[in-house]
Kinemage of the C-alpha trace (Angstrom):
@kinemage 1
@onewidth
@group {chain A} dominant
@subgroup {mainchain}
@vectorlist {calphas} color= white
{ca met a 1} P -2.424 38.030 62.224
{ca ser a 2} L 1.342 38.158 61.861
{ca val a 3} L 3.590 40.072 64.232
{ca thr a 4} L 6.431 41.910 62.475
{ca ser a 5} L 8.623 44.962 62.860
{ca ser a 6} L 5.997 46.926 60.943
{ca asn a 7} L 3.315 46.442 63.585
{ca asn a 8} L 5.206 45.634 66.799
{ca arg a 9} L 7.197 48.143 68.833
{ca thr a 10} L 9.786 45.725 70.258
{ca leu a 11} L 10.540 44.136 66.882
{ca asp a 12} L 10.773 47.553 65.218
{ca ile a 13} L 13.263 48.770 67.841
{ca leu a 14} L 15.398 45.626 67.427
{ca ala a 15} L 15.282 45.662 63.609
{ca lys a 16} L 16.580 49.231 63.580
{ca ala a 17} L 19.277 48.285 66.098
{ca glu a 18} L 20.489 45.449 63.870
{ca ala a 19} L 20.529 47.719 60.818
{ca gly a 20} L 22.432 50.355 62.792
{ca gly a 21} L 24.873 47.983 64.475
{ca tyr a 22} L 24.032 48.894 68.066
{ca gly a 23} L 22.459 47.227 71.081
{ca val a 24} L 19.314 48.151 73.015
{ca ile a 25} L 18.999 47.978 76.774
{ca ala a 26} L 16.117 45.878 78.093
{ca gln a 27} L 16.142 47.238 81.623
{ca thr a 28} L 14.332 45.469 84.420
{ca cys a 29} L 12.116 47.901 86.347
{ca tyr a 30} L 10.529 47.085 89.695
{ca asp a 31} L 8.498 50.192 90.463
{ca trp a 32} L 7.295 53.507 89.055
{ca gly a 33} L 10.540 55.299 90.008
{ca ser a 34} L 12.769 52.953 88.008
{ca ala a 35} L 10.360 53.064 85.054
{ca ile a 36} L 10.465 56.864 85.077
{ca gly a 37} L 14.249 56.781 85.415
{ca leu a 38} L 14.643 54.607 82.315
{ca val a 39} L 12.335 56.790 80.225
{ca arg a 40} L 13.986 59.994 81.476
{ca ala a 41} L 17.428 58.671 80.534
{ca ala a 42} L 16.255 57.480 77.109
{ca glu a 43} L 14.727 60.855 76.304
{ca arg a 44} L 17.787 62.792 77.479
{ca thr a 45} L 20.121 60.532 75.512
{ca lys a 46} L 17.811 60.195 72.500
{ca ser a 47} L 18.049 56.431 72.717
{ca pro a 48} L 15.529 53.647 72.081
{ca ala a 49} L 14.953 51.322 75.032
{ca ile a 50} L 12.934 48.389 76.340
{ca leu a 51} L 11.230 48.638 79.729
{ca gln a 52} L 11.277 45.119 81.127
{ca leu a 53} L 9.309 43.531 83.967
{ca phe a 54} L 9.760 40.275 85.834
{ca pro a 55} L 6.664 38.108 86.431
{ca ile a 56} L 6.928 38.741 90.180
{ca thr a 57} L 6.504 42.477 89.549
{ca leu a 58} L 3.539 41.914 87.241
{ca lys a 59} L 1.915 39.692 89.880
{ca tyr a 60} L 2.371 42.433 92.462
{ca gly a 61} L 1.243 45.382 90.327
{ca gln a 62} L -1.233 43.555 88.064
{ca gly a 63} L -2.751 45.286 85.039
{ca glu a 64} L -2.727 48.697 86.697
{ca phe a 65} L 1.055 48.787 86.946
{ca leu a 66} L 1.474 47.344 83.463
{ca gln a 67} L -0.805 50.074 82.114
{ca phe a 68} L 1.336 52.698 83.867
{ca cys a 69} L 4.480 51.249 82.258
{ca leu a 70} L 2.804 51.182 78.838
{ca asp a 71} L 1.688 54.794 79.240
{ca val a 72} L 5.071 56.122 80.343
{ca ala a 73} L 6.906 54.124 77.643
{ca his a 74} L 4.586 54.663 74.695
{ca asn a 75} L 4.153 58.386 75.405
{ca ala a 76} L 7.897 59.012 75.490
{ca ser a 77} L 9.546 61.134 72.825
{ca val a 78} L 11.759 58.174 71.842
{ca pro a 79} L 10.814 54.563 70.953
{ca ile a 80} L 10.368 52.475 74.109
{ca ser a 81} L 8.588 49.132 74.303
{ca val a 82} L 7.456 47.087 77.309
{ca his a 83} L 8.568 43.456 77.654
{ca leu a 84} L 7.844 40.653 80.125
{ca asp a 85} L 10.917 38.589 80.940
{ca his a 86} L 10.925 34.869 81.863
{ca ala a 87} L 7.247 33.982 82.059
{ca thr a 88} L 7.747 30.313 82.886
{ca asp a 89} L 4.648 28.836 84.481
{ca glu a 90} L 0.963 28.754 83.622
{ca glu a 91} L -0.070 31.309 86.242
{ca gln a 92} L 2.457 33.889 85.020
{ca leu a 93} L 1.620 33.338 81.377
{ca glu a 94} L -2.137 33.363 81.904
{ca leu a 95} L -1.912 36.679 83.736
{ca ala a 96} L 0.206 38.318 81.017
{ca val a 97} L -1.548 36.838 77.999
{ca gly a 98} L -4.961 37.293 79.590
{ca leu a 99} L -4.252 40.990 80.103
{ca ala a 100} L -3.113 41.267 76.472
{ca glu a 101} L -6.357 39.723 75.295
{ca lys a 102} L -8.221 42.355 77.325
{ca gly a 103} L -6.220 45.167 75.712
{ca ile a 104} L -3.511 45.777 78.352
{ca lys a 105} L -0.709 44.168 76.436
{ca phe a 106} L 3.032 43.921 76.607
{ca asp a 107} L 4.746 44.645 73.316
{ca ser a 108} L 6.609 41.379 73.805
{ca ile a 109} L 6.657 38.446 76.210
{ca met a 110} L 9.314 35.834 76.878
{ca val a 111} L 7.575 32.454 76.870
{ca asp a 112} L 10.245 30.579 78.774
{ca ala a 113} L 9.971 26.792 78.647
{ca ser a 114} L 13.732 26.228 78.837
{ca his a 115} L 13.253 24.208 82.035
{ca ala a 116} L 11.848 21.407 79.836
{ca asp a 117} L 13.854 18.192 79.597
{ca thr a 118} L 14.064 18.252 75.782
{ca asp a 119} L 13.798 20.735 72.925
{ca glu a 120} L 10.632 18.974 71.799
{ca glu a 121} L 9.029 19.513 75.200
{ca asn a 122} L 10.209 23.140 75.201
{ca ile a 123} L 8.474 23.658 71.842
{ca ala a 124} L 5.282 21.870 72.907
{ca leu a 125} L 4.982 23.933 76.100
{ca ala a 126} L 5.618 27.228 74.308
{ca ile a 127} L 3.404 26.866 71.223
{ca pro a 128} L -0.056 27.404 72.794
{ca trp a 129} L 1.059 30.584 74.563
{ca ile a 130} L 2.891 31.917 71.530
{ca arg a 131} L -0.198 31.412 69.380
{ca arg a 132} L -2.293 33.410 71.838
{ca cys a 133} L 0.366 36.127 71.987
{ca val a 134} L 0.499 36.409 68.204
{ca ala a 135} L -3.294 36.584 67.999
{ca ala a 136} L -3.139 39.547 70.403
{ca gly a 137} L -0.323 41.249 68.458
{ca val a 138} L 2.370 40.477 71.037
{ca ala a 139} L 5.878 39.439 69.931
{ca thr a 140} L 7.507 36.525 71.737
{ca glu a 141} L 10.970 35.541 72.917
{ca val a 142} L 12.103 31.974 73.585
{ca glu a 143} L 15.203 30.341 75.026
{ca leu a 144} L 17.023 27.484 73.325
{ca gly a 145} L 19.373 25.713 75.684
{ca arg a 146} L 19.286 26.557 79.376
{ca leu a 147} L 20.804 29.292 81.536
{ca glu a 148} L 21.758 28.383 85.070
{ca gly a 149} L 21.277 30.644 88.081
{ca gly a 150} L 18.311 32.732 89.180
{ca glu a 151} L 17.255 36.151 90.455
{ca ala a 152} L 14.268 38.184 91.687
{ca gly a 153} L 11.705 35.420 91.839
{ca leu a 154} L 12.911 33.618 88.717
{ca arg a 155} L 13.108 29.829 88.677
{ca gln a 156} L 16.473 28.661 90.075
{ca ile a 157} L 18.258 26.529 87.468
{ca glu a 158} L 21.227 24.266 88.092
{ca gly a 159} L 23.566 23.537 85.203
{ca asn a 160} L 23.600 25.255 81.832
{ca ile a 161} L 22.965 23.736 78.405
{ca tyr a 162} L 24.679 25.519 75.536
{ca thr a 163} L 22.541 26.387 72.523
{ca asp a 164} L 23.152 24.195 69.475
{ca pro a 165} L 23.060 26.590 66.487
{ca thr a 166} L 22.204 23.753 64.101
{ca lys a 167} L 18.888 23.245 65.932
{ca ala a 168} L 17.973 26.923 66.146
{ca glu a 169} L 16.256 27.300 62.761
{ca lys a 170} L 13.846 24.424 63.404
{ca phe a 171} L 13.260 25.623 66.955
{ca met a 172} L 12.235 29.120 65.854
{ca gln a 173} L 10.095 27.836 63.001
{ca glu a 174} L 8.217 25.329 65.140
{ca thr a 175} L 7.611 27.652 68.088
{ca gly a 176} L 6.636 30.566 65.848
{ca ala a 177} L 8.566 32.904 68.163
{ca his a 178} L 10.291 36.116 67.090
{ca ile a 179} L 13.314 36.673 69.399
{ca leu a 180} L 15.905 34.083 70.420
{ca ala a 181} L 17.660 34.033 73.793
{ca pro a 182} L 20.619 31.657 73.421
{ca cys a 183} L 22.748 30.099 76.123
{ca val a 184} L 26.393 30.814 75.369
{ca gly a 185} L 27.800 30.463 78.881
{ca asn a 186} L 25.818 33.360 80.292
{ca arg a 187} L 24.031 32.917 83.635
{ca his a 188} L 21.529 34.711 85.825
{ca gly a 189} L 22.984 36.345 88.904
{ca ser a 190} L 26.632 36.450 89.887
{ca tyr a 191} L 29.530 34.940 87.952
{ca lys a 192} L 31.705 34.868 91.058
{ca leu a 193} L 31.504 31.083 91.204
{ca phe a 194} L 33.815 31.008 88.186
{ca pro a 195} L 37.496 31.847 88.854
{ca gly a 196} L 37.906 33.237 85.336
{ca gly a 197} L 34.792 35.405 85.550
{ca pro a 198} L 32.228 35.789 82.759
{ca glu a 199} L 34.875 35.881 80.027
{ca ser a 200} L 35.846 32.294 80.822
{ca gln a 201} L 32.293 31.035 80.187
{ca trp a 202} L 30.994 32.856 77.106
{ca lys a 203} L 31.337 31.040 73.769
{ca phe a 204} L 31.190 33.736 71.124
{ca glu a 205} L 31.435 31.262 68.281
{ca ile a 206} L 27.834 30.299 69.095
{ca leu a 207} L 26.683 33.925 68.963
{ca asp a 208} L 28.552 34.507 65.722
{ca glu a 209} L 26.970 31.489 64.041
{ca leu a 210} L 23.473 32.392 65.250
{ca ser a 211} L 23.926 35.981 64.096
{ca thr a 212} L 24.953 34.777 60.635
{ca arg a 213} L 22.048 32.333 60.411
{ca phe a 214} L 19.367 34.779 61.543
{ca lys a 215} L 20.597 38.090 60.170
{ca gly a 216} L 17.631 40.299 59.296
{ca arg a 217} L 15.117 37.705 60.543
{ca val a 218} L 15.482 36.833 64.242
{ca pro a 219} L 16.882 39.256 66.841
{ca leu a 220} L 19.185 37.804 69.490
{ca cys a 221} L 18.894 38.570 73.200
{ca ala a 222} L 21.688 38.375 75.791
{ca his a 223} L 20.589 37.320 79.276
{ca gly a 224} L 22.879 37.181 82.296
{ca thr a 225} L 24.729 40.509 82.043
{ca asp a 226} L 25.480 41.155 85.726
{ca glu a 227} L 29.171 41.849 86.396
{ca leu a 228} L 30.159 41.967 82.708
{ca ser a 229} L 33.006 44.262 81.706
{ca asp a 230} L 32.517 47.099 79.218
{ca glu a 231} L 34.798 45.227 76.831
{ca leu a 232} L 32.606 42.125 76.984
{ca phe a 233} L 29.464 44.203 76.436
{ca arg a 234} L 31.015 45.722 73.300
{ca lys a 235} L 31.945 42.250 72.077
{ca ile a 236} L 28.354 41.053 72.579
{ca val a 237} L 26.987 43.937 70.499
{ca lys a 238} L 29.645 43.368 67.832
{ca ser a 239} L 28.524 39.730 67.639
{ca gly a 240} L 25.087 40.859 66.492
{ca val a 241} L 23.085 40.822 69.728
{ca thr a 242} L 20.531 43.647 69.760
{ca lys a 243} L 18.573 43.072 72.991
{ca leu a 244} L 20.680 43.189 76.147
{ca asn a 245} L 18.840 42.349 79.368
{ca val a 246} L 20.075 44.433 82.281
{ca asn a 247} L 19.115 44.273 85.938
{ca ser a 248} L 21.530 44.999 88.778
{ca trp a 249} L 23.650 47.631 87.002
{ca cys a 250} L 20.852 50.179 87.357
{ca arg a 251} L 18.841 48.604 90.170
{ca asp a 252} L 21.577 48.607 92.809
{ca pro a 253} L 22.485 52.338 92.597
{ca tyr a 254} L 18.756 53.122 92.687
{ca val a 255} L 18.082 51.041 95.799
{ca glu a 256} L 21.210 52.229 97.615
{ca thr a 257} L 20.520 55.890 96.876
{ca leu a 258} L 16.887 55.613 97.931
{ca gly a 259} L 17.716 53.755 101.134
{ca gln a 260} L 20.346 56.270 102.186
{ca gly a 261} L 18.219 59.242 101.190
{ca leu a 262} L 15.211 58.147 103.213
{ca leu a 263} L 17.309 58.210 106.385
{ca ser a 264} L 17.668 61.990 106.310
{ca lys a 265} L 15.552 63.519 103.527
{ca pro a 266} L 11.886 63.960 102.675
{ca phe a 267} L 10.519 61.114 100.573
{ca pro a 268} L 10.094 63.155 97.340
{ca glu a 269} L 13.690 64.388 97.514
{ca ala a 270} L 15.069 60.915 98.221
{ca met a 271} L 12.929 59.509 95.388
{ca glu a 272} L 14.210 62.098 92.924
{ca glu a 273} L 17.832 61.362 93.793
{ca ala a 274} L 17.256 57.616 93.405
{ca thr a 275} L 15.528 58.102 90.054
{ca glu a 276} L 18.488 60.148 88.856
{ca ala a 277} L 20.939 57.463 90.026
{ca phe a 278} L 18.979 54.916 87.982
{ca ala a 279} L 18.817 57.222 84.959
{ca lys a 280} L 22.527 58.012 84.988
{ca glu a 281} L 23.475 54.333 84.895
{ca cys a 282} L 21.002 53.808 82.048
{ca glu a 283} L 22.648 56.677 80.171
{ca arg a 284} L 26.068 55.080 80.619
{ca leu a 285} L 24.782 51.861 79.090
{ca phe a 286} L 23.072 53.657 76.187
{ca his a 287} L 26.453 55.092 75.250
{ca leu a 288} L 28.233 51.776 75.829
{ca phe a 289} L 25.775 49.840 73.630
{ca gly a 290} L 25.891 52.513 70.934
{ca ser a 291} L 22.177 53.394 71.032
{ca ala a 292} L 22.601 56.983 72.274
{ca gly a 293} L 21.493 59.434 69.605
{ca lys a 294} L 19.851 56.721 67.491
{ca ala a 295} L 16.214 57.568 68.338
């Protein structure tokens, strides 16, 4: 079985984004309120979207929470897929892939072996999981190079390794993966360690070359988007990136609104206000990435 844009929701969303010249938010959701907020915003804005989970959330909620996310995403009036970000170890991958083989399946999974010492080891670690994903109809994302930093239960990485575009074709062919997450100076978590901010780290010549090499074949994903300026986001989309992973931009207003609301309001009212705070930030990003009105 092959996994393509004709039979996979994530790949279909990203193929249409590339053809239309816009980016798609892959928003990390931690609970049912944030998942509902993303879907609500996508429907109001008529935008495609990707509902994204971290392995730590899948471990907590198991198949029941994944099924909820699949139901709320796939029953939306706009195209929304469900993606697992940064599945790095055997336990995380076995849980996700095992659920897929039982019929509760992510549309796409990031098989992240970027912690490997070499590209060859990265490929060898990823291949068995990617083959099982493909057999279950699940698209896969891989990382070439290495992003430093960490967040929300993700493996903490020290030191980045920039992606070598000349190795990317072989890497994608040998892994059999569908989506490429390159390292171009992006990092997980805060960029405040760098005096020049994110702009001083990103190497857009790498993105431009990868976009040219893989146009129409391999979607590109931008990780590490905390604290980025609107101008930098627009530049990322212009460089051909279609999947933009987002976490704190929507999470922090949600958590702050919920925490404050629970001090003085009934739970349902506080929950509704927090969901709206999450949705409004999603809507801002739909417009910024150019996906609003494209569904």
